[in-house]
C-alpha positions in Angstrom: 212.5 250.5 163.5 211.0 253.9 163.5 213.8 256.3 164.5 211.1 258.7 166.0 210.2 255.9 168.4 213.9 255.3 169.3 214.5 259.0 170.1 211.2 259.2 172.1 212.2 256.2 174.2 215.8 257.5 174.6 214.5 260.9 175.9 211.9 259.3 178.1 214.4 256.9 179.7 216.9 259.8 180.2 214.3 261.9 182.0 213.0 258.9 184.0 216.6 258.2 185.3 217.1 262.0 185.8 220.2 262.0 183.5 221.2 265.4 182.1 221.7 265.9 178.3 225.3 266.7 179.0 225.9 263.5 180.9 224.3 261.3 178.3 226.0 263.1 175.4 229.3 262.5 177.1 228.5 258.8 177.6 227.6 258.4 173.9 230.8 260.1 172.8 229.2 263.2 171.4 231.3 266.4 171.3 228.6 268.5 172.9 225.1 268.4 174.3 223.7 270.0 171.1 224.1 266.7 169.2 221.9 264.8 171.7 219.4 267.7 171.7 219.2 267.4 167.9 218.4 263.7 168.2 215.7 264.3 170.8 214.2 267.1 168.7 214.2 264.8 165.6 216.7 266.9 163.7 219.4 264.2 163.7 219.0 260.4 163.3 220.4 258.1 166.0 222.8 255.4 164.6 222.6 251.7 165.4 226.0 252.0 167.3 224.6 254.8 169.4 221.5 252.8 170.3 223.8 250.0 171.5 225.9 252.4 173.5 222.7 253.9 175.1 221.5 250.4 176.0 224.8 249.7 177.7 224.8 253.0 179.5 221.3 252.5 180.9 221.7 248.8 181.4 218.6 247.9 179.4 218.3 245.5 176.4 218.7 247.0 173.0 215.1 245.9 172.4 214.0 248.5 174.8 214.6 251.1 172.1 213.8 249.0 169.0 211.0 246.5 169.8 207.8 247.7 168.0 205.7 245.4 170.2 206.5 247.3 173.4 205.7 250.7 174.8 208.7 252.2 176.5 208.5 255.8 177.6 205.6 256.3 175.2 201.9 256.7 175.8 200.0 258.6 178.5 197.6 256.6 180.6 194.8 257.7 183.0 193.4 254.8 185.0 189.9 254.7 186.5 190.1 252.4 189.5 188.9 251.7 193.1 191.3 250.3 195.6 193.7 248.7 193.0 197.3 248.7 194.2 199.9 250.8 192.5 201.8 247.5 191.7 198.8 246.0 190.0 198.3 249.2 187.9 201.9 249.3 186.9 201.8 245.6 185.9 198.6 246.1 183.9 199.9 249.2 182.2 202.9 247.2 180.9 200.5 244.6 179.6 198.2 247.1 178.0 201.1 248.9 176.5 202.1 245.7 174.6 198.5 245.4 173.2 198.4 249.0 172.0 202.0 249.0 170.6 201.4 245.8 168.7 198.1 247.1 167.3 199.9 250.3 166.2 202.8 248.4 164.6 200.7 245.9 162.7 198.1 248.5 161.7 200.9 250.6 160.1 202.1 247.6 158.2 198.6 246.8 157.1 197.8 250.4 156.1 195.0 250.7 158.7 194.7 254.3 160.1 196.1 254.8 163.6 195.4 258.5 163.8 192.3 258.9 165.8 189.8 261.5 164.7 188.6 263.5 167.7 185.9 266.1 167.9 186.7 269.4 169.4 184.8 270.4 172.6 184.6 273.9 174.1 185.3 272.9 177.7 187.8 273.9 180.3 188.0 273.3 184.0 186.1 276.5 184.4 183.2 275.3 182.3 179.8 274.8 184.0 178.2 271.4 184.5 175.4 272.6 182.1 178.0 273.3 179.4 179.5 269.8 179.9 176.0 268.3 179.4 175.5 270.4 176.3 178.8 269.2 174.8 177.9 265.6 175.7 174.7 265.8 173.8 176.4 267.6 170.9 179.0 264.9 170.6 176.3 262.2 170.6 174.5 264.0 167.8 177.7 264.6 165.8 178.7 260.9 166.1 175.1 259.9 165.0 174.7 257.7 168.0 170.9 257.7 167.7 168.3 257.5 170.6 170.3 254.8 172.5 174.0 256.0 172.4 175.3 253.3 174.7 174.5 250.6 172.1 176.6 252.2 169.4 179.3 254.2 171.1 182.1 251.6 171.0 181.4 250.7 167.4 181.3 254.3 166.2 184.5 255.2 168.1 186.4 252.3 166.5 185.0 252.3 163.0 184.3 256.0 162.4 186.8 257.8 164.6 189.7 255.2 164.6 189.8 255.2 168.4 190.6 251.7 169.7 188.1 250.4 172.3 189.3 247.2 174.1 187.1 245.2 176.4 189.6 243.3 178.5 190.0 241.3 181.7 191.6 243.4 184.4 192.7 243.2 188.0 190.0 243.7 190.5 189.2 247.3 191.1 190.4 248.5 187.6 187.4 249.9 185.6 189.3 251.0 182.6 191.6 253.7 181.2 192.2 256.2 178.5 195.5 256.2 176.7 197.1 258.6 174.2 199.9 257.2 172.1 200.9 259.9 169.6 197.7 260.3 167.5 196.3 256.9 168.5 193.7 257.1 171.2 192.6 254.0 173.1 190.0 253.3 175.7 190.3 250.1 177.9 187.2 248.8 179.5 186.8 246.1 182.1 184.5 243.6 180.3 183.6 241.9 183.6 181.7 244.9 184.9 178.0 245.5 184.4 176.8 246.8 181.0 175.7 250.1 182.5 179.1 250.6 184.2 181.0 249.8 181.0 178.9 252.3 179.0 179.4 255.0 181.5 183.2 254.3 181.8 183.5 254.5 178.0 181.7 257.8 177.8 183.7 259.1 180.8 187.1 258.2 179.3 186.0 259.7 175.9 185.6 263.0 177.8 189.2 262.7 178.9 190.5 262.0 175.4 188.5 265.0 174.1 189.8 267.4 176.7 193.3 266.0 177.4 195.1 269.1 176.1 193.2 271.5 178.4 192.4 269.2 181.3 194.9 266.4 181.4 193.6 263.7 183.8 195.6 262.3 186.6 197.6 259.1 185.9 195.5 257.3 188.5 191.9 258.3 189.2 190.5 257.1 192.5 187.0 256.9 193.8 187.7 260.0 195.9 189.4 262.9 194.0 192.5 264.2 195.7 191.7 267.9 195.4 189.0 270.4 194.3 190.4 270.7 190.8 190.3 267.0 190.2 186.9 266.7 191.7 185.6 269.4 189.4 187.1 267.8 186.3 185.7 264.4 187.2 182.2 265.9 187.8 182.4 267.6 184.4 183.3 264.2 182.9 180.3 262.6 184.6 177.9 265.3 183.4 179.3 265.0 179.9 178.9 261.2 180.0 175.4 261.3 181.4 174.2 263.7 178.7 175.9 261.7 175.9 174.3 258.5 177.0 170.9 260.0 177.8 170.2 262.8 175.3 167.4 265.2 176.0 165.2 264.0 173.1 165.5 260.4 174.2 164.4 261.2 177.7 161.6 263.4 176.5 160.3 260.6 174.2 160.6 258.0 177.1 158.6 260.2 179.4 156.0 260.9 176.7 155.6 257.1 176.3 155.5 256.3 180.0 155.0 259.3 182.2 156.8 259.5 185.5 154.8 257.9 188.3 154.3 259.0 191.9 157.4 259.2 194.1 156.8 255.8 195.7 156.8 254.1 192.3 159.8 255.9 190.8 162.3 253.0 191.4 160.0 250.6 189.4 160.0 253.2 186.6 163.7 254.0 186.7 165.2 250.5 186.7 163.6 249.1 183.5 164.1 252.4 181.6 167.8 252.4 182.7 168.2 248.8 181.4 166.7 250.0 178.1 169.3 252.7 177.9 172.2 250.6 179.2 172.8 253.0 182.0 172.4 252.7 185.8 169.1 253.6 187.4 171.0 256.1 189.6 172.5 257.8 186.6 169.1 258.1 185.0 167.7 259.5 188.2 170.3 262.4 188.2 169.8 263.0 184.5 166.1 263.5 185.1 167.1 266.1 187.8 169.5 267.9 185.4 166.7 268.1 182.7 164.1 269.4 185.2 161.9 266.3 185.2 162.6 265.5 188.8 163.2 267.6 191.8 166.5 267.1 193.6 164.7 266.7 196.9 162.7 263.8 195.5 165.8 262.2 193.9 167.6 262.4 197.3 164.8 260.4 198.9 165.1 257.5 196.5 167.3 254.9 198.2 170.2 253.4 196.3 169.1 250.0 197.3 165.8 250.4 195.4 167.7 251.2 192.3 169.9 248.1 192.3 170.2 246.7 188.8 169.2 243.0 188.1 172.0 240.5 188.3 171.2 239.0 184.9 172.1 242.3 183.3 175.5 242.3 185.0 176.3 238.8 183.7 176.5 239.9 180.0 180.1 240.1 178.7 181.4 241.5 175.4 184.0 239.6 173.4 187.6 240.1 174.4 189.4 243.1 172.9 187.5 244.2 169.8 186.8 242.9 166.3 189.1 245.5 164.7 191.9 244.7 167.0 191.5 240.9 166.4 191.4 241.5 162.6 194.7 243.3 162.7 196.3 240.5 164.7 194.9 237.9 162.4 196.3 239.7 159.4 199.7 240.1 161.1 199.9 236.3 161.8 198.7 235.4 158.2 201.4 237.7 156.7 204.1 236.5 158.9 204.7 239.8 160.7 204.2 238.1 164.1 204.0 234.5 165.0 200.9 233.0 166.7 203.0 232.2 169.8 204.3 235.8 170.0 200.8 237.2 169.5 199.5 235.0 172.3 202.4 236.1 174.5 201.8 239.7 173.8 198.1 239.4 174.7 199.0 237.4 177.8 196.9 234.4 176.8 197.4 230.8 175.5 197.3 229.7 171.9 193.9 228.1 172.6 192.6 231.3 174.0 193.9 233.2 171.1 192.0 231.0 168.8 188.9 231.6 170.9 189.4 235.4 170.6 189.2 235.1 166.8 186.2 232.8 167.1 184.4 235.3 169.4 184.6 237.9 166.7 183.5 235.6 163.9 187.0 235.4 162.4 188.9 232.5 160.9 191.8 231.3 163.1 194.9 232.2 161.1 197.0 229.2 162.5 196.7 225.5 163.2 196.4 224.4 166.8 
């Protein structure tokens, strides 16, 4: 087991339980606090006997410190949700933690990169919304997302930037999350939501991963920000996401092909073009305002009801998790690093469902049913 993970979990549990270094050092039989401090700083390795003593002191299984398929005191999550209970979020975070920890562990064994490449963005909480839009367009260009970024964003994040994108079944009200686990970045997306919502959530969570150091998001983001600072950060994220998904050249070309109609006919123009871009008609409306193609007063007069997206578009579902994620699990099972039953248990599905996950991604099932 990685000793760095053990010390990280030890320190996290100590802080969670509000135990001082002096108290834990004494419980572990150290002569002074400096020994424990050296362990937490990575200057001294923790021994197997000390891990057992720590487990006894905290009344947790030894696996809490050693199981590579668990997240314990590791990882920072920011959940995007509406009316989900704290209990549901806590339960789902534990489940998601197992997925991400297992992927990290198996990827390291396989030699697959787990250090995400992240572009730098020049944004702070004091940045203007126009600056956030400019950065969104710049990131879309740097990632070579083309004229329709929503179609390629998840693929490019996983395959070019080694950022895990998981489309999963969540509790009602949970749209998704961003997670940082060391150098591994992960975005979780509720695959049961409409395509335009999934795309916007993905771009929104990318903003948080890019700006985490300067604008760390709240652990739980609600539909209504709790204060002015959070509201501003979330608005910056929305402006970034809108510009990334709807770059200026794409909108200019779209309007050149089919000019904007009179005000009464705008909904009939917005909806099909939004479907083409895999964004919501409402998001496209406000992007047109930001680019100066539509006056705000006109946009305000367009009813949300008239911009409702067709149900058929909302019925589309991506395959569970992701192909890269499934490939790593298939390899782990084939090589004997994890049993099929353990893999299914980690993912919270049956063996039959696990076989279907591999099938959904065009992979051979690495076990016999």
